[in-house]
VOPAGU-2260 file (C-alpha; in pm, 1 decimal, decimal comma):
REM VOPAGU-2260
SITE   aa  ch    i         X         Y         Z
SITE  MET   A    0   11832,5   -4334,9   -5427,7
SITE  LYS   A    1   11508,6   -4542,8   -5489,8
SITE  LYS   A    2   11404,4   -4265,0   -5694,8
SITE  LEU   A    3   11722,0   -4269,6   -5937,9
SITE  VAL   A    4   11681,4   -4672,6   -5970,7
SITE  THR   A    5   11304,9   -4610,4   -6044,5
SITE  VAL   A    6   11402,9   -4340,9   -6318,5
SITE  PHE   A    7   11685,3   -4581,6   -6431,1
SITE  ALA   A    8   11439,6   -4885,5   -6455,2
SITE  PHE   A    9   11166,5   -4662,2   -6676,5
SITE  LEU   A   10   11474,9   -4539,9   -6886,3
SITE  LEU   A   11   11567,3   -4887,4   -6962,6
SITE  LEU   A   12   11218,7   -5040,1   -7036,4
SITE  GLY   A   13   11164,6   -4736,6   -7269,3
SITE  LYS   A   14   11480,3   -4841,5   -7447,3
SITE  LEU   A   15   11390,2   -5208,8   -7476,9
SITE  ALA   A   16   11052,1   -5112,1   -7612,7
SITE  VAL   A   17   11205,1   -4924,5   -7894,5
SITE  ILE   A   18   11416,6   -5205,0   -8013,0
SITE  ALA   A   19   11252,2   -5383,0   -8273,6
SITE  ALA   A   20   11249,8   -5795,6   -8234,7
SITE  GLU   A   21   11352,5   -5980,2   -8533,8
SITE  PRO   A   22   10985,7   -6066,4   -8737,3
SITE  ASN   A   23   10968,8   -6387,8   -8902,3
SITE  VAL   A   24   10991,5   -6327,8   -9257,6
SITE  LEU   A   25   11055,7   -6721,1   -9357,5
SITE  GLY   A   26   10846,4   -6852,5   -9588,0
SITE  VAL   A   27   10725,1   -6811,6   -9945,5
SITE  TRP   A   28   10669,2   -6474,8  -10089,7
SITE  LEU   A   29   10481,3   -6353,4  -10418,7
SITE  VAL   A   30   10677,1   -6074,3  -10568,8
SITE  GLY   A   31   10529,1   -5733,6  -10656,9
SITE  ASP   A   32   10450,9   -5814,8  -11034,1
SITE  LYS   A   33   10322,0   -6163,4  -10934,9
SITE  ASP   A   34   10555,5   -6342,5  -11167,2
SITE  TYR   A   35   10779,0   -6502,4  -10922,5
SITE  LYS   A   36   10755,2   -6670,3  -10586,6
SITE  ILE   A   37   11067,9   -6662,6  -10364,3
SITE  GLU   A   38   11130,9   -6881,1  -10027,1
SITE  LEU   A   39   11314,4   -6694,2   -9762,7
SITE  TYR   A   40   11496,9   -6900,1   -9514,2
SITE  LYS   A   41   11780,9   -6862,8   -9278,5
SITE  THR   A   42   12132,5   -7005,2   -9336,2
SITE  ALA   A   43   12359,0   -7206,6   -9074,2
SITE  THR   A   44   12507,2   -6894,4   -8994,2
SITE  GLY   A   45   12191,5   -6697,6   -8948,8
SITE  GLU   A   46   12155,1   -6499,0   -9241,4
SITE  LEU   A   47   11853,9   -6440,5   -9435,2
SITE  GLU   A   48   11823,0   -6592,1   -9788,0
SITE  GLY   A   49   11610,0   -6684,4  -10089,7
SITE  LYS   A   50   11537,6   -6861,6  -10403,4
SITE  VAL   A   51   11312,0   -6880,9  -10657,2
SITE  VAL   A   52   11057,9   -7165,5  -10634,3
SITE  TRP   A   53   10760,3   -7065,0  -10868,7
SITE  MET   A   54   10736,0   -6882,0  -11196,9
SITE  LYS   A   55   10458,0   -6779,3  -11404,5
SITE  GLU   A   56   10636,9   -6867,7  -11721,1
SITE  PRO   A   57   10886,5   -7136,4  -11612,9
SITE  ASN   A   58   10962,7   -7224,3  -11990,0
SITE  GLY   A   59   11085,6   -7016,0  -12249,9
SITE  LYS   A   60   10935,2   -7000,5  -12606,9
SITE  ASP   A   61   11113,9   -7304,3  -12700,3
SITE  GLY   A   62   10953,2   -7512,6  -12415,7
SITE  LYS   A   63   11263,7   -7548,0  -12234,5
SITE  PRO   A   64   11320,7   -7421,4  -11876,2
SITE  ARG   A   65   11433,1   -7055,5  -11860,3
SITE  LEU   A   66   11785,1   -6996,7  -11826,5
SITE  ASP   A   67   12005,6   -6726,7  -11633,8
SITE  VAL   A   68   12096,2   -6567,3  -11983,0
SITE  ASP   A   69   12153,7   -6231,0  -11838,1
SITE  ASN   A   70   12418,5   -6350,1  -11607,8
SITE  PRO   A   71   12730,3   -6157,1  -11663,1
SITE  ASP   A   72   12923,7   -6479,3  -11582,4
SITE  ASP   A   73   12927,8   -6699,4  -11910,8
SITE  LYS   A   74   12957,2   -7003,7  -11676,8
SITE  LEU   A   75   12617,0   -6907,6  -11514,6
SITE  LYS   A   76   12423,8   -6834,1  -11803,1
SITE  SER   A   77   12319,5   -7200,8  -11844,3
SITE  GLN   A   78   12141,8   -7222,3  -11511,8
SITE  PRO   A   79   11768,9   -7238,6  -11455,2
SITE  VAL   A   80   11603,8   -6952,5  -11321,0
SITE  LEU   A   81   11398,9   -7185,7  -11093,6
SITE  GLY   A   82   11570,2   -7253,5  -10785,8
SITE  LEU   A   83   11795,5   -6978,5  -10852,1
SITE  LYS   A   84   11945,3   -6789,1  -10531,0
SITE  THR   A   85   11846,7   -6418,9  -10564,6
SITE  VAL   A   86   11857,4   -6302,9  -10205,0
SITE  LYS   A   87   12167,2   -6320,8  -10038,8
SITE  LYS   A   88   12322,1   -6246,4   -9698,5
SITE  PHE   A   89   12100,2   -6034,4   -9529,2
SITE  LYS   A   90   12156,5   -5958,8   -9172,8
SITE  TRP   A   91   11882,5   -5830,9   -8907,6
SITE  ASN   A   92   11969,1   -5474,0   -8785,0
SITE  GLU   A   93   11790,8   -5438,5   -8455,8
SITE  ALA   A   94   11836,8   -5061,4   -8443,6
SITE  GLU   A   95   11676,4   -5011,9   -8793,9
SITE  GLY   A   96   11403,4   -5292,5   -8736,7
SITE  GLN   A   97   11499,2   -5419,8   -9090,3
SITE  TYR   A   98   11730,0   -5669,1   -9279,0
SITE  MET   A   99   12028,1   -5495,8   -9396,4
SITE  ASP   A  100   12378,2   -5544,8   -9591,1
SITE  GLY   A  101   12257,7   -5805,6   -9834,3
SITE  THR   A  102   12210,2   -5834,9  -10216,2
SITE  VAL   A  103   11929,4   -5905,4  -10445,4
SITE  TYR   A  104   11999,2   -6040,6  -10780,7
SITE  LYS   A  105   11766,7   -5965,7  -11073,9
SITE  LYS   A  106   11817,8   -6042,8  -11464,9
SITE  GLY   A  107   12189,1   -6018,0  -11449,1
SITE  LYS   A  108   12254,1   -5724,1  -11201,6
SITE  THR   A  109   12321,9   -5756,8  -10845,3
SITE  TYR   A  110   12211,6   -5466,0  -10616,0
SITE  CYS   A  111   12237,4   -5373,6  -10260,1
SITE  GLY   A  112   11911,1   -5407,2  -10057,1
SITE  LYS   A  113   11684,6   -5399,8   -9739,4
SITE  ILE   A  114   11413,6   -5589,0   -9611,1
SITE  LYS   A  115   11146,1   -5481,7   -9384,4
SITE  LEU   A  116   10817,1   -5634,7   -9272,2
SITE  ASN   A  117   10527,4   -5402,6   -9285,1
SITE  ALA   A  118   10248,6   -5368,8   -9031,6
SITE  ASP   A  119   10011,6   -5503,5   -9266,0
SITE  GLY   A  120   10222,2   -5836,3   -9302,8
SITE  THR   A  121   10360,0   -5754,5   -9656,5
SITE  LEU   A  122   10723,2   -5744,4   -9694,4
SITE  ASN   A  123   10894,4   -5432,5   -9818,2
SITE  LEU   A  124   11223,1   -5505,4  -10017,6
SITE  ARG   A  125   11422,9   -5209,6  -10135,5
SITE  GLY   A  126   11688,6   -5300,0  -10409,0
SITE  PHE   A  127   11933,7   -5016,8  -10486,3
SITE  LEU   A  128   12280,5   -4933,5  -10645,5
SITE  CYS   A  129   12543,6   -5012,9  -10387,5
SITE  SER   A  130   12743,1   -4692,9  -10449,9
SITE  ALA   A  131   12419,6   -4477,0  -10428,6
SITE  SER   A  132   12124,3   -4606,4  -10212,3
SITE  PHE   A  133   11888,7   -4308,9  -10328,8
SITE  ILE   A  134   11907,3   -4464,6  -10701,2
SITE  GLY   A  135   11680,3   -4794,4  -10651,1
SITE  LYS   A  136   11354,7   -4940,3  -10634,9
SITE  SER   A  137   11110,0   -5068,6  -10393,1
SITE  ASP   A  138   10893,3   -5375,3  -10429,2
SITE  THR   A  139   10596,7   -5505,8  -10203,2
SITE  TRP   A  140   10590,8   -5891,9  -10157,7
SITE  THR   A  141   10287,5   -6069,1  -10035,1
SITE  ARG   A  142   10318,4   -6407,6   -9806,8
SITE  VAL   A  143   10197,4   -6727,3   -9952,7
SITE  LYS   A  144   10280,0   -6992,6   -9680,8
């Protein structure tokens, strides 16, 4: 009986070691192209979301703030890009060790996505067509603060 308890304890500890703890990804991140900074934060319901907090070129050629002119909803085309929520409703998936089931908005298009903290402290964001996860693009973000 003692051997059985010992074996069970080792198996349980091994299982717990494999389960990935939710990493701290909250804060401001510089996107791969280095033209935007996104602040990631948790909502009241615990979902990970993010908004544009800095832009390399915040104003258009007319000197006015850049607007979300590519938005498919005509009512939203006049909203400023600065402050725009672009990362929505990501949930931590312990088994996968990453945030999943959220969406990423970029230039009028909404994609499904996955977010994972890399060992080097960078963030990997994979956006893809919701109907075909193999069609997409990955981007590496660097923590600013």
